[in-house]
C-alpha positions in Angstrom: 11.2 -5.7 -1.2 14.9 -4.8 -1.0 16.3 -1.8 -2.9 18.0 -2.6 -6.1 21.5 -1.1 -6.7 23.7 -0.9 -9.8 27.4 -0.7 -8.9 30.0 0.5 -11.5 33.7 0.4 -11.0 36.6 -0.6 -13.4 38.6 -2.0 -10.5 37.6 -5.6 -10.1 38.5 -6.0 -6.4 36.7 -2.9 -5.3 33.7 -3.8 -7.4 33.5 -7.2 -5.8 34.0 -5.8 -2.3 31.1 -3.4 -2.8 28.9 -6.1 -4.2 29.6 -8.4 -1.3 29.1 -5.7 1.4 25.8 -4.5 -0.1 24.5 -8.0 -0.8 25.2 -9.0 2.8 23.3 -5.9 3.9 20.2 -7.2 2.1 20.3 -5.2 -1.1 19.8 -6.6 -4.6 23.0 -5.8 -6.4 24.1 -5.8 -10.1 27.5 -4.8 -11.2 29.3 -3.4 -14.3 33.0 -2.9 -14.8 32.6 0.0 -17.3 30.1 2.8 -17.9 28.8 1.6 -21.3 27.9 -1.8 -19.9 26.3 0.0 -17.0 24.1 2.1 -19.3 23.0 -1.1 -21.1 22.0 -2.7 -17.9 20.4 0.5 -16.5 18.0 1.1 -19.4 15.4 3.7 -18.4 16.2 3.2 -14.7 12.9 1.9 -13.7 14.4 -1.2 -12.1 17.0 0.6 -9.9 16.8 2.6 -6.7 20.4 3.7 -6.7 23.5 3.8 -8.9 27.0 3.8 -7.3 29.7 4.7 -9.7 33.4 5.3 -9.5 34.6 8.8 -10.5 37.6 8.0 -12.7 37.1 5.3 -15.4 38.2 4.8 -19.0 36.0 6.0 -21.8 33.6 7.9 -19.5 33.9 9.6 -16.1 31.5 9.0 -13.3 30.3 12.6 -13.8 29.5 11.8 -17.4 27.8 8.6 -16.5 25.8 10.4 -13.9 24.7 13.0 -16.5 23.4 10.3 -18.9 21.6 8.5 -16.0 19.9 11.7 -15.0 19.0 12.4 -18.6 17.2 9.0 -18.8 15.6 9.4 -15.3 15.8 12.9 -13.7 14.7 11.4 -10.4 17.6 8.9 -10.3 19.8 8.7 -7.2 23.5 8.5 -7.9 26.3 8.0 -5.3 29.8 8.8 -6.7 32.9 7.3 -5.1 36.4 8.6 -5.8 39.9 8.4 -4.6 40.8 11.5 -6.6 40.4 15.2 -5.7 38.9 16.6 -2.6 35.9 18.7 -1.8 36.0 20.3 -5.3 35.4 16.9 -6.8 32.5 16.4 -4.4 31.1 19.8 -5.3 31.3 19.0 -9.0 29.4 15.7 -8.4 26.7 17.3 -6.3 26.4 20.4 -8.4 25.7 18.2 -11.4 23.0 16.1 -9.7 24.6 13.4 -7.6 22.7 12.4 -4.4 25.9 11.8 -2.4 29.7 11.4 -2.6 32.0 9.0 -0.8 35.7 9.1 -0.7 38.0 6.1 -1.3 39.3 4.3 0.6 36.2 3.6 2.6 35.2 1.0 5.2 32.2 -1.3 4.7 30.4 0.6 7.4 31.0 3.9 5.6 29.6 2.4 2.3 26.5 1.0 4.1 25.9 4.3 5.8 26.3 6.3 2.5 23.9 3.9 0.7 21.3 4.1 3.4 21.6 7.9 3.5 21.3 8.2 -0.3 18.3 5.9 -0.5 16.5 7.8 2.3 17.2 11.3 1.0 14.8 13.2 -1.0 16.7 14.2 -4.1 15.1 17.6 -4.3 16.2 18.3 -0.7 19.8 17.0 -1.1 21.7 19.3 1.4 24.8 21.2 0.7 26.2 19.6 3.8 26.7 16.5 1.8 29.9 18.0 0.4 30.9 19.3 3.9 31.0 15.9 5.6 34.2 14.8 7.2 36.6 13.4 4.6 38.3 10.9 6.8 41.5 10.9 4.7 42.5 12.6 1.5 45.4 11.7 -0.8 47.4 14.0 -3.0 50.5 13.0 -5.0 50.8 9.8 -3.0 50.7 11.7 0.3 47.7 11.2 2.6 46.5 13.8 5.1 43.9 13.8 7.8 42.5 16.5 10.1 43.5 15.4 13.6 42.8 18.5 15.7 41.0 21.8 15.5 40.9 24.7 17.8 39.0 28.0 17.8 40.5 30.9 19.7 37.6 32.3 21.7 39.4 35.6 22.3 40.8 36.4 18.9 38.6 34.2 16.7 41.4 32.4 14.8 40.8 28.9 13.6 43.7 26.4 13.8 43.6 23.0 12.1 46.3 20.4 12.6 46.7 17.8 9.9 48.7 14.5 10.0 50.5 14.3 6.7 51.8 10.8 5.8 54.3 9.9 3.1 55.9 6.5 2.6 58.2 6.2 5.5 57.5 9.4 7.3 54.8 11.4 9.1 54.6 15.1 9.7 52.2 17.6 11.3 51.1 20.5 9.2 49.2 23.4 10.9 46.9 25.7 9.0 45.8 28.9 10.7 42.8 30.9 9.4 42.8 34.3 11.2 39.5 35.9 12.2 39.9 38.7 9.6 40.1 36.1 6.8 36.8 34.6 8.1 35.3 38.1 7.9 36.7 38.6 4.4 35.0 35.4 3.4 31.7 36.5 4.8 32.1 39.9 3.0 33.0 38.0 -0.2 29.8 36.0 -0.2 27.8 39.0 1.3 26.4 36.9 4.1 27.0 36.4 7.8 26.0 32.8 7.5 28.3 30.4 5.6 27.2 27.0 4.2 27.8 24.3 6.8 28.8 26.7 9.5 32.3 26.2 11.0 32.8 23.1 8.8 33.0 25.5 5.8 36.2 27.1 7.2 37.7 23.8 8.1 37.1 22.6 4.5 39.0 25.6 3.2 41.9 24.6 5.5 41.8 21.1 4.0 41.9 22.6 0.5 44.9 24.7 1.5 46.7 21.5 2.5 45.8 19.8 -0.7 47.0 22.8 -2.8 50.3 22.8 -0.8 50.9 19.1 -1.5 50.0 19.5 -5.2 52.5 22.4 -5.5 55.2 20.7 -3.5 55.0 17.3 -5.1 53.5 15.6 -2.1 56.0 16.8 0.6 55.0 19.9 2.6 57.6 22.6 2.4 56.7 24.0 5.8 55.1 23.0 9.1 52.7 25.9 9.3 50.6 27.8 6.8 48.8 31.0 7.7 46.0 31.9 5.3 46.6 35.6 4.9 44.6 36.4 1.8 41.8 35.2 -0.4 43.7 33.6 -3.2 42.1 32.8 -6.6 41.9 29.1 -5.6 40.0 29.9 -2.4 37.7 32.3 -4.2 37.0 29.6 -6.9 36.3 27.1 -4.1 33.9 29.5 -2.3 32.1 30.3 -5.6 31.5 26.6 -6.2 30.3 25.9 -2.7 27.9 28.9 -2.7 26.6 28.0 -6.1 25.6 24.6 -4.7 24.0 26.2 -1.7 22.0 28.5 -3.8 20.9 25.7 -6.1 19.5 23.8 -3.1 
C-alpha cells in the first residue's frame, strides 16, 4: 500500500507541481491551499503518513500548522518547505518537531529524496544533521548565493569558503574566512571538542555570515572578502540554537 501524503501550500503552481511529482512517484496525495483546510482534511492524522507544508502562508505559518498536527498526533511526520530564511529557519522547524526541512526552489528529485528520507526516518532518532545538509542555494533580499568552493588550510587550520553571489544582471564572488582560532573559540564556547555535523557546522556559520551581510547591505555585498574575527551575538545565537537541537536529540 502506498504512503499517503498531505501537501499544503498557498501557491497553486507549487502545490500542483508537488502533487504531480509525488503522484507519479507512486504516493497517494491530497492537497490543501491553506492551513485551516489542511487541518480539516488531516483530522486525527490516522490516514496520513506524512504532511508537507510550506513555511510562510496566510493565517498560519508552517511552524504553527506543524505544532497543531503534532498536538493531534505526536508521532506525525512533517516536512517543511521554505524559500525564506536559512539554517535558522530549518533549526526552528526541526527544534519544534519537524521530521525534515527542504529549501525552495527544489528539483523534483530533491523533493522525492526528501520525502523518501522523511518516511523512512524514525522520528525519535531524527538527526541534527538534517539541518546541516547542503542548502543548494539560498536567497536574501532578492540575491541568491551558493557555496562553490571550500578549502581547509592543513598548516594553519583556517577554513575558506567561496560563495557565488547572484543579483539580477550581475554575479560576484564573496570569500568568507574562518580562522583556526575562531574555530577553537567556538569549541570553547560549546565546551566540547566535537561540534554537531563536524566540519559542516563551520561551513554553515560561513553561510549565515553571507546571509547576514546580504541582509545588512540590502542584497549587494559591500566587500569581496569577510574574515570572521570574533563571535558576534548573531553567531552565538546560531550556535546556541544548533546545540540545543543536538542536545534534544
